[in-house]
C-alpha positions in Angstrom: 0.2 -0.3 -0.2 0.7 3.2 -1.3 1.4 5.6 1.2 0.3 9.5 0.4 2.3 12.3 1.1 1.9 14.6 3.3 1.2 18.7 3.4 4.5 20.4 4.2 4.7 21.3 8.2 3.9 25.1 7.2 0.7 23.7 6.1 -0.1 22.1 8.4 0.1 25.1 11.0 -1.5 27.3 8.1 -4.5 24.8 8.2 -4.8 24.6 12.5 -4.3 28.4 11.9 -7.4 28.3 9.7 -10.0 26.2 12.1 -8.7 28.2 14.6 -9.7 31.5 13.1 -12.7 30.1 11.9 -14.1 29.1 14.9 -13.0 32.4 16.3 -15.5 34.3 13.2 -18.3 31.8 13.7 -18.5 30.9 16.8 -20.3 32.8 19.3 -19.1 30.6 22.5 -15.4 31.0 21.6 -15.0 34.7 21.0 -16.7 35.0 24.9 -14.1 32.1 26.3 -11.1 34.4 24.0 -12.6 37.7 25.8 -12.5 36.1 29.1 -9.1 34.9 29.0 -8.2 38.5 27.3 -9.2 39.5 30.8 -8.1 37.1 32.7 -4.1 38.2 31.5 -5.5 41.9 31.7 -6.0 40.6 35.8 -2.7 38.8 36.0 -1.0 41.7 34.9 -3.4 44.6 37.1 -2.6 42.0 40.3 1.0 41.1 39.1 0.0 36.6 39.6 2.5 34.3 40.2 4.7 32.3 37.4 2.7 29.3 38.6 -1.1 31.1 37.9 0.3 32.4 34.9 1.0 28.9 34.1 -2.3 27.4 35.8 -4.3 30.3 33.8 -2.8 29.6 30.5 -3.1 25.8 30.8 -6.7 26.6 31.6 -7.5 28.9 28.8 -5.6 26.4 26.2 -8.2 23.0 28.0 -11.3 25.5 27.1 -10.8 27.0 23.9 -9.5 23.2 22.4 -12.3 22.0 23.7 -14.4 24.5 22.1 -13.0 23.9 18.7 -13.4 20.1 19.1 -16.9 20.5 20.1 -17.0 22.7 16.6 -15.6 19.9 14.7 -17.8 17.6 16.3 -21.5 19.7 16.0 -19.9 20.6 12.0 -19.3 16.0 11.3 -22.8 15.2 13.0 -24.0 18.1 11.2 -22.6 16.5 8.0 -23.0 13.5 8.3 -27.4 13.7 9.2 -29.7 16.7 9.0 -32.1 14.8 10.5 -32.8 14.4 14.6 -31.2 11.4 15.2 -30.6 10.1 19.5 -27.2 9.4 19.2 -26.2 12.7 17.2 -27.5 14.4 20.0 -25.4 12.7 22.6 -22.6 13.5 20.8 -23.6 17.6 20.0 -24.2 17.4 24.0 -21.2 15.8 25.1 -18.8 18.0 23.2 -20.3 21.1 24.8 -20.9 19.3 28.2 -16.5 19.0 27.9 -16.2 22.3 26.8 -19.1 23.3 29.9 -17.4 21.0 32.4 -13.7 22.6 31.6 -15.6 26.2 31.4 -16.7 25.7 35.4 -13.8 24.6 36.4 -11.5 27.2 35.1 -13.6 30.1 36.3 -13.6 28.0 40.2 -9.8 28.5 39.8 -9.6 32.1 38.5 -12.3 32.6 41.8 -9.2 30.9 43.6 -6.3 32.5 42.1 -8.4 36.3 42.0 -10.3 36.5 45.2 -7.4 37.0 47.6 -6.0 39.3 45.3 -9.2 41.7 45.0 -9.8 41.4 49.0 -5.8 42.0 49.9 
């Protein structure tokens, strides 16, 4: 079996960035996550958070935004496969959305743990 040639690395990165920007242009929720990330970065500079706190915030940004990208991909594939309302399609979409919600809630809780003491202190 002959393997197809993979695109050059720079093209692979280009496709990935195209996916990110397409999602940001078209999906409301990822815009909300990006605004929240920007607000946390600003607060991080204002409150001079520690390197460990920066690492936590950056990891959580990455997790939430990555899951939002995966959620969008799952929804797109489900929509591509069927336009009918099917129980398995609903499970796929709802479960992917649930993963984003869980990560966003945990990120918000971590943010409160990091920033509330700084606001009160």
